LOMI-552132 format. One record per residue (C-alpha): chain; residue in one letter; x, y, z. Coordinates in Angstrom, 1 decimal. Layout:
! LOMI-552132
> A,a,X,Y,Z;
...
END
This chain:
! LOMI-552132
> A,m,-32.0,92.5,28.9;
> A,n,-35.7,91.4,28.9;
> A,i,-38.1,91.6,31.8;
> A,y,-37.9,87.8,32.4;
> A,d,-34.1,87.8,32.9;
> A,t,-34.4,90.8,35.1;
> A,l,-36.9,89.2,37.3;
> A,n,-35.2,85.7,37.4;
> A,p,-31.4,86.1,37.3;
> A,k,-30.6,83.0,39.4;
> A,k,-32.5,80.6,37.1;
> A,r,-30.5,81.8,34.1;
> A,y,-27.3,81.0,35.9;
> A,l,-28.4,77.5,36.8;
> A,n,-29.2,76.7,33.1;
> A,r,-25.7,77.7,32.1;
> A,v,-24.1,75.5,34.8;
> A,w,-26.3,72.5,33.7;
> A,i,-25.3,72.9,30.1;
> A,a,-21.6,73.1,31.0;
> A,s,-21.9,70.0,33.2;
> A,i,-23.5,68.0,30.5;
> A,s,-20.7,69.1,28.0;
> A,i,-18.0,68.0,30.4;
> A,v,-19.5,64.6,31.1;
> A,c,-19.8,64.0,27.3;
> A,l,-16.2,65.0,26.8;
> A,i,-15.1,62.5,29.6;
> A,i,-17.1,59.7,28.1;
> A,l,-15.7,60.4,24.6;
> A,g,-12.2,60.4,26.0;
> A,v,-12.7,57.1,27.8;
> A,v,-14.1,55.5,24.6;
> A,v,-11.2,56.9,22.5;
> A,y,-8.7,55.6,25.1;
> A,f,-10.1,52.1,25.2;
> A,w,-10.4,52.1,21.4;
> A,k,-6.9,53.3,20.7;
> A,f,-4.8,52.1,23.6;
> A,h,-6.5,49.3,25.5;
> A,t,-5.1,45.8,24.8;
> A,p,-7.9,43.2,24.8;
> A,s,-7.7,40.3,27.2;
> A,i,-6.5,37.1,25.5;
> A,h,-7.8,33.7,26.7;
> A,y,-5.9,30.6,25.5;
> A,e,-7.5,27.2,25.0;
> A,t,-4.8,24.6,25.9;
> A,i,-4.2,20.9,26.1;
> A,t,-1.5,18.7,27.4;
> A,p,0.0,15.7,25.5;
> A,t,-1.4,12.2,26.1;
> A,q,0.5,8.9,25.9;
> A,g,-0.8,5.8,24.2;
> A,p,-0.5,3.6,21.1;
> A,i,-0.8,4.9,17.6;
> A,q,-0.6,3.4,14.2;
> A,s,-0.5,4.7,10.6;
> A,s,-2.2,2.8,7.8;
> A,v,-3.0,2.9,4.1;
> A,s,-6.5,2.2,3.0;
> A,a,-7.2,-0.1,0.1;
> A,s,-9.9,-2.1,-1.5;
> A,g,-9.9,-5.4,-3.3;
> A,s,-11.5,-8.8,-3.7;
> A,l,-10.9,-12.3,-2.3;
> A,s,-10.1,-15.3,-4.4;
> A,p,-8.8,-18.9,-3.7;
> A,t,-5.0,-19.4,-3.7;
> A,n,-5.4,-21.7,-6.7;
> A,e,-8.5,-21.5,-8.8;
> A,v,-8.7,-23.6,-12.0;
> A,e,-11.0,-23.1,-14.9;
> A,i,-11.9,-26.4,-16.6;
> A,g,-13.1,-26.5,-20.1;
> A,s,-13.5,-28.7,-23.1;
> A,v,-11.1,-29.0,-26.0;
> A,i,-13.5,-31.0,-28.2;
> A,s,-17.0,-30.2,-29.5;
> A,g,-20.0,-32.3,-29.0;
> A,i,-23.2,-32.8,-27.0;
> A,v,-22.9,-33.1,-23.2;
> A,l,-23.9,-36.7,-22.3;
> A,e,-23.5,-36.5,-18.5;
> A,v,-22.9,-34.0,-15.7;
> A,l,-21.7,-35.8,-12.6;
> A,v,-21.1,-33.0,-10.1;
> A,e,-22.9,-30.0,-8.7;
> A,e,-21.6,-26.7,-7.2;
> A,n,-20.0,-27.0,-3.7;
> A,d,-19.2,-30.7,-4.4;
> A,r,-15.7,-31.7,-3.3;
> A,v,-13.7,-33.5,-6.0;
> A,q,-10.4,-35.4,-6.2;
> A,k,-7.7,-35.1,-8.8;
> A,g,-8.7,-37.2,-11.9;
> A,e,-12.3,-37.4,-11.1;
> A,v,-14.7,-37.2,-14.0;
> A,l,-17.0,-34.1,-13.9;
> A,a,-18.9,-34.5,-17.1;
> A,r,-18.9,-36.6,-20.3;
> A,i,-19.3,-35.4,-23.9;
> A,n,-20.9,-37.9,-26.4;
> A,p,-18.0,-39.8,-27.9;
> A,e,-20.0,-41.4,-30.8;
> A,t,-18.4,-39.3,-33.5;
> A,i,-14.9,-39.8,-32.1;
> A,n,-15.5,-43.6,-32.0;
> A,q,-16.6,-43.5,-35.6;
> A,e,-13.4,-41.7,-36.6;
> A,i,-11.3,-44.2,-34.7;
> A,a,-13.1,-47.1,-36.5;
> A,r,-12.5,-45.5,-39.9;
> A,y,-8.8,-44.8,-39.1;
> A,k,-8.4,-48.5,-38.0;
> A,a,-9.9,-49.7,-41.3;
> A,q,-7.6,-47.4,-43.2;
> A,l,-4.7,-48.8,-41.2;
> A,n,-5.6,-52.4,-42.0;
> A,s,-5.8,-51.5,-45.7;
> A,a,-2.5,-49.7,-45.6;
> A,k,-0.8,-52.6,-43.9;
> A,a,-2.1,-55.0,-46.6;
> A,q,-0.9,-52.7,-49.3;
> A,l,2.5,-52.5,-47.6;
> A,k,2.7,-56.3,-47.7;
> A,a,1.9,-56.3,-51.4;
> A,s,4.5,-53.6,-52.1;
> A,e,7.1,-55.4,-50.0;
> A,q,6.5,-58.6,-52.1;
> A,t,6.8,-56.6,-55.3;
> A,l,10.1,-55.1,-54.0;
> A,i,11.4,-58.6,-53.4;
> A,d,10.6,-59.7,-56.9;
> A,k,12.1,-56.5,-58.5;
> A,k,15.2,-56.9,-56.4;
> A,w,15.7,-60.5,-57.4;
> A,n,15.3,-59.7,-61.1;
> A,y,17.7,-56.8,-60.9;
> A,d,20.3,-58.9,-59.0;
> A,r,20.0,-61.8,-61.5;
> A,l,20.5,-59.5,-64.6;
> A,l,23.4,-57.8,-62.9;
> A,d,25.2,-61.2,-62.2;
> A,v,24.7,-62.2,-65.9;
> A,y,26.0,-58.9,-67.1;
> A,e,29.1,-59.2,-65.0;
> A,s,29.8,-62.8,-65.9;
> A,t,29.5,-62.2,-69.6;
> A,g,31.7,-59.1,-69.5;
> A,g,28.8,-56.8,-70.4;
> A,k,27.7,-58.8,-73.5;
> A,a,24.3,-59.8,-72.0;
> A,p,21.9,-58.6,-71.1;
> A,s,21.9,-55.2,-72.7;
> A,q,22.5,-52.1,-70.7;
> A,l,18.9,-51.0,-71.4;
> A,e,17.5,-54.2,-69.9;
> A,l,19.7,-53.8,-66.9;
> A,q,18.7,-50.1,-66.4;
> A,n,15.0,-51.0,-66.7;
> A,a,15.4,-53.7,-64.0;
> A,k,17.2,-51.2,-61.7;
> A,t,14.5,-48.6,-62.2;
> A,a,11.8,-51.1,-61.4;
> A,y,13.6,-52.1,-58.2;
> A,t,14.1,-48.5,-57.1;
> A,s,10.4,-47.7,-57.7;
> A,a,9.3,-50.7,-55.7;
> A,k,11.5,-49.6,-52.9;
> A,s,10.1,-46.1,-52.9;
> A,d,6.6,-47.5,-53.0;
> A,v,7.3,-49.5,-49.8;
> A,d,8.6,-46.3,-48.1;
> A,i,5.4,-44.5,-49.1;
> A,k,3.2,-47.2,-47.7;
> A,k,5.1,-47.2,-44.4;
> A,a,4.7,-43.4,-44.2;
> A,s,1.0,-43.7,-44.9;
> A,i,0.7,-46.3,-42.0;
> A,v,2.5,-43.9,-39.6;
> A,e,0.1,-41.1,-40.6;
> A,i,-2.9,-43.2,-40.0;
> A,e,-1.5,-44.4,-36.6;
> A,t,-1.0,-40.7,-35.7;
> A,s,-4.6,-39.9,-36.6;
> A,i,-5.7,-42.8,-34.4;
> A,q,-3.7,-41.5,-31.5;
> A,s,-5.2,-38.0,-32.0;
> A,a,-8.7,-39.4,-32.0;
> A,s,-7.9,-41.5,-29.0;
> A,i,-6.8,-38.3,-27.2;
> A,d,-10.1,-36.7,-28.2;
> A,l,-11.9,-39.8,-26.8;
> A,k,-10.1,-39.4,-23.5;
> A,n,-10.9,-35.7,-23.5;
> A,s,-14.6,-36.5,-23.9;
> A,n,-14.4,-37.2,-20.1;
> A,i,-14.0,-33.8,-18.4;
> A,v,-11.8,-34.4,-15.4;
> A,t,-10.4,-32.2,-12.6;
> A,p,-6.6,-31.7,-12.5;
> A,i,-6.7,-30.8,-8.8;
> A,d,-8.4,-31.7,-5.5;
> A,g,-10.9,-29.0,-4.6;
> A,v,-14.4,-27.7,-4.5;
> A,i,-16.7,-27.0,-7.4;
> A,l,-17.3,-23.2,-7.4;
> A,t,-19.3,-22.8,-10.6;
> A,k,-20.9,-25.2,-13.1;
> A,s,-21.9,-23.7,-16.4;
> A,v,-23.0,-26.8,-18.4;
> A,e,-26.1,-29.0,-18.4;
> A,v,-26.9,-32.4,-20.0;
> A,g,-27.8,-32.0,-23.7;
> A,q,-25.9,-28.7,-24.1;
> A,s,-23.8,-28.3,-27.2;
> A,v,-20.2,-27.5,-26.6;
> A,a,-18.3,-25.7,-29.4;
> A,a,-14.6,-25.7,-29.0;
> A,s,-13.7,-24.6,-32.5;
> A,f,-12.2,-21.2,-31.6;
> A,q,-11.8,-21.2,-27.8;
> A,a,-12.2,-23.8,-25.1;
> A,p,-15.5,-23.0,-23.2;
> A,v,-15.2,-22.9,-19.4;
> A,l,-17.5,-25.6,-18.0;
> A,f,-16.4,-25.7,-14.3;
> A,k,-14.4,-23.6,-11.8;
> A,v,-12.6,-25.5,-9.1;
> A,a,-10.9,-24.0,-6.1;
> A,e,-8.1,-26.1,-4.6;
> A,k,-8.4,-24.8,-1.0;
> A,l,-11.0,-22.5,0.4;
> A,e,-9.3,-22.7,3.8;
> A,e,-6.6,-20.4,2.3;
> A,m,-7.7,-17.2,0.4;
> A,v,-5.9,-14.3,-1.2;
> A,l,-7.0,-10.7,-1.0;
> A,k,-5.8,-8.7,-4.0;
> A,a,-5.8,-5.1,-2.7;
> A,n,-5.5,-2.2,-5.1;
> A,i,-2.9,0.3,-3.9;
> A,s,-2.7,3.8,-5.4;
> A,e,0.6,4.9,-6.9;
> A,a,0.8,7.6,-4.2;
> A,d,0.9,4.9,-1.4;
> A,i,2.6,2.0,-3.1;
> A,g,6.1,3.1,-1.8;
> A,k,4.9,2.6,1.8;
> A,i,3.7,-1.0,1.3;
> A,q,6.1,-3.8,2.1;
> A,e,6.0,-7.6,2.5;
> A,g,5.1,-8.8,6.0;
> A,q,3.0,-5.7,7.0;
> A,e,-0.1,-6.4,9.1;
> A,v,-3.5,-6.0,7.4;
> A,h,-6.9,-5.5,9.0;
> A,f,-9.9,-5.9,6.6;
> A,s,-13.6,-6.3,6.6;
> A,v,-16.3,-7.6,4.2;
> A,d,-19.9,-6.5,3.8;
> A,a,-21.1,-10.0,4.9;
> A,y,-19.7,-9.5,8.4;
> A,p,-19.7,-5.8,9.1;
> A,n,-18.9,-6.2,12.8;
> A,k,-15.9,-8.6,12.3;
> A,t,-12.4,-7.6,11.5;
> A,f,-10.1,-10.1,9.8;
> A,t,-6.3,-10.1,10.2;
> A,a,-3.7,-11.0,7.6;
> A,k,-0.3,-10.1,6.2;
> A,v,1.1,-8.7,3.0;
> A,n,2.7,-11.6,1.0;
> A,k,3.8,-9.9,-2.2;
> A,v,3.6,-6.5,-3.8;
> A,n,3.5,-6.5,-7.6;
> A,f,5.9,-4.3,-9.5;
> A,g,3.6,-4.0,-12.5;
> A,s,0.3,-2.1,-12.4;
> A,g,-3.0,-4.0,-12.5;
> A,d,-3.5,-7.6,-11.5;
> A,g,-2.5,-9.2,-14.8;
> A,s,-5.6,-11.4,-14.9;
> A,s,-7.0,-12.7,-18.1;
> A,s,-10.2,-10.8,-17.5;
> A,s,-8.4,-7.6,-18.1;
> A,s,-6.5,-8.7,-21.2;
> A,s,-9.4,-7.7,-23.5;
> A,s,-9.1,-4.1,-22.4;
> A,s,-5.3,-4.0,-22.1;
> A,s,-4.9,-2.1,-25.4;
> A,s,-7.4,0.6,-24.5;
> A,s,-6.1,1.0,-20.9;
> A,s,-2.4,1.2,-22.1;
> A,s,-3.2,3.8,-24.6;
> A,s,-4.8,6.0,-21.9;
> A,s,-2.4,5.2,-19.0;
> A,s,-0.7,8.5,-19.4;
> A,s,-4.0,10.4,-19.1;
> A,s,-4.5,12.5,-16.0;
> A,s,-7.9,10.9,-15.5;
> A,e,-6.4,7.4,-15.4;
> A,i,-5.8,6.1,-11.8;
> A,v,-2.8,3.9,-11.7;
> A,s,-2.9,1.2,-9.0;
> A,y,-0.8,-1.7,-8.0;
> A,i,-1.8,-5.1,-6.5;
> A,a,-0.7,-6.1,-3.0;
> A,r,-1.2,-9.9,-2.5;
> A,i,-2.4,-10.6,1.0;
> A,e,-2.7,-14.2,2.2;
> A,v,-5.7,-14.9,4.4;
> A,d,-6.4,-17.8,6.8;
> A,n,-10.0,-19.0,6.1;
> A,k,-10.2,-22.1,8.2;
> A,d,-13.7,-21.2,9.5;
> A,l,-14.8,-20.8,5.8;
> A,l,-16.5,-17.5,6.5;
> A,l,-14.9,-15.8,3.5;
> A,r,-16.0,-16.7,-0.1;
> A,p,-14.4,-16.1,-3.5;
> A,n,-15.1,-12.7,-5.1;
> A,m,-16.1,-11.0,-1.9;
> A,s,-15.2,-7.3,-1.8;
> A,a,-13.0,-6.2,1.0;
> A,t,-11.9,-2.9,2.5;
> A,a,-8.4,-3.2,4.1;
> A,d,-6.2,-1.0,6.2;
> A,i,-2.5,-1.9,5.8;
> A,i,-0.5,-0.9,8.9;
> A,i,2.7,0.9,7.7;
> A,a,3.9,2.1,11.1;
> A,k,2.9,1.8,14.8;
> A,a,4.2,2.7,18.2;
> A,d,3.3,2.0,21.8;
> A,n,3.2,4.5,24.7;
> A,a,3.9,7.4,22.3;
> A,l,3.6,11.1,23.2;
> A,l,0.5,12.3,21.3;
> A,v,-1.0,15.6,20.4;
> A,p,-4.0,16.4,18.2;
> A,s,-2.9,16.8,14.6;
> A,s,-4.8,20.1,14.4;
> A,a,-2.5,21.6,17.0;
> A,l,0.4,21.3,14.5;
> A,y,-1.5,23.6,12.1;
> A,f,-2.4,26.2,14.7;
> A,d,-0.9,29.6,13.8;
> A,l,-1.0,32.2,16.7;
> A,n,-0.4,35.1,14.4;
> A,k,-3.3,34.3,12.2;
> A,a,-5.5,33.5,15.2;
> A,l,-4.7,37.0,16.7;
> A,q,-5.5,38.7,13.4;
> A,k,-8.8,37.0,13.2;
> A,a,-9.7,37.6,16.9;
> A,t,-8.6,41.3,17.0;
> A,p,-8.4,42.6,13.4;
> A,t,-7.9,46.3,14.4;
> A,k,-5.1,45.6,16.8;
> A,s,-3.6,42.4,15.5;
> A,q,-0.2,44.0,14.6;
> A,s,0.5,45.4,18.1;
> A,i,-0.8,42.3,19.9;
> A,g,1.0,40.0,17.6;
> A,s,4.3,41.7,18.1;
> A,f,3.8,41.7,21.9;
> A,f,2.9,38.0,22.2;
> A,a,4.5,36.2,19.3;
> A,p,8.2,35.7,19.2;
> A,p,10.0,35.0,15.9;
> A,r,8.5,31.7,14.6;
> A,p,10.8,29.0,13.1;
> A,p,9.8,27.9,9.6;
> A,k,7.2,25.2,9.7;
> A,q,7.4,22.1,7.6;
> A,q,4.1,20.6,6.4;
> A,i,3.6,17.0,7.6;
> A,q,1.9,14.2,5.8;
> A,g,-1.1,12.5,7.5;
> A,t,0.3,9.0,7.1;
> A,s,4.1,9.7,6.8;
> A,q,6.6,7.3,8.3;
> A,t,9.5,9.8,7.9;
> A,k,10.5,12.0,10.8;
> A,k,9.7,15.6,10.0;
> A,n,9.7,19.0,11.8;
> A,a,6.6,21.0,12.7;
> A,t,5.8,23.9,15.1;
> A,l,3.7,23.8,18.3;
> A,w,2.6,26.9,20.3;
> A,v,3.1,26.3,24.0;
> A,l,2.6,28.5,27.1;
> A,k,5.7,29.0,29.3;
> A,n,5.0,31.2,32.3;
> A,n,1.7,32.3,30.7;
> A,i,3.7,33.6,27.6;
> A,p,3.1,31.9,24.2;
> A,e,6.2,30.5,22.6;
> A,a,6.7,28.7,19.3;
> A,v,8.5,25.4,19.8;
> A,n,10.1,23.4,17.0;
> A,v,9.2,19.7,17.4;
> A,e,10.0,16.4,15.6;
> A,v,6.9,14.4,14.6;
> A,g,6.6,10.7,13.9;
> A,i,3.6,8.6,13.2;
> A,s,0.2,10.1,12.5;
> A,d,-3.2,8.5,12.1;
> A,g,-4.8,11.8,10.9;
> A,q,-6.4,12.6,14.3;
> A,y,-3.3,12.4,16.5;
> A,t,0.4,12.7,15.8;
> A,q,3.3,11.3,17.6;
> A,i,5.8,13.9,19.0;
> A,l,9.4,12.5,19.1;
> A,s,11.2,15.5,20.6;
> A,g,10.7,19.2,21.5;
> A,i,8.1,18.9,24.3;
> A,d,7.3,16.6,27.2;
> A,a,4.1,15.3,28.8;
> A,q,3.8,18.5,31.0;
> A,s,3.9,21.0,28.1;
> A,i,0.9,23.2,27.8;
> A,i,-0.1,23.4,24.1;
> A,i,-2.2,26.2,22.7;
> A,t,-4.9,25.1,20.4;
> A,a,-7.1,28.2,20.1;
> A,i,-7.6,31.7,21.5;
> A,k,-10.4,34.0,22.5;
> A,a,-10.1,37.8,22.8;
> A,d,-12.4,40.0,25.1;
END
């Protein structure tokens, strides 16, 4: 024992007590930390909602273009120089009205030449018919003499020569008659060409496009050129909407359609589905040139197969114009005063939420709060078929998995047909303290 300890024994005792007290406090703090870390169950707070009631509808989105119910392309079947153009775009025309004229001078010359040939052929026919009369008279006379003389006169050679001459004259008459018919046919054909030199409209309507001017040469040797496009009625339009193969089974005739066009972004037009094509594509002539290439690649995974839904549109105010692009929503199902919950609630999983909120204690917490959960069926965003799903609800402040039957969904909300009522408390999220 040193001199300091001998002189200050009380102070040494106090130091030992102080060290011991600090040690005890540290052990208590450590015990509390271990207890809360190992045995304390965190406080769980639930974010909940209650179902709402209101209208809901499910739709299929599609895009397409507008066109008149009856649009006619008018061309020329003859070649020549355009002599007159009598209409302009937007002009209203009546059936049979002349739209343009092609110079008929060449056709008139052909008709004059054919008529001259016809006159010549008729004159030749008269001469041949007179020759036939003479040959027939000669043959008949020799035949009578031959029969009256018992075959002694004339000789058989003379009689045969007379018969041959008569037969040849008869054939020549038939040839001349056939030649006349041929020339008359040529005149009729040229007369049709003369009639076709006047380009007329086959329907009442409005001139949509004019692609010809006075003095322009029209060549119809291989394909009739399109000179005008006439729409029969702009008061009635057709929207040809492209429906993907995944959605085509949901589209039926009579379904309501809401669509918009870029020209009127704040206006929604209403129509109905008139027809759904069985074949893919619209079958228009514009796509015929690429039909071979598209058919060869139709089985490719990159090829998007679509079908045309024909939608009749009332256009009495003439706001819509041909070839306008439109974006449409086809209503495939709807309900009024439906019991609705957010679609996200159908995908909420309490087990996974607990594991994420309390990763170190998720097993014990999950087994305490989560009863056995029925198997969940995934629902489609725009399905019309009744399907089952799972909602987590609070009953007496205890979470419980409830099997529900779902109906229409618009992506944001889903209709609940059975399993809960309007007073049910639905869990949408949790927070752990």
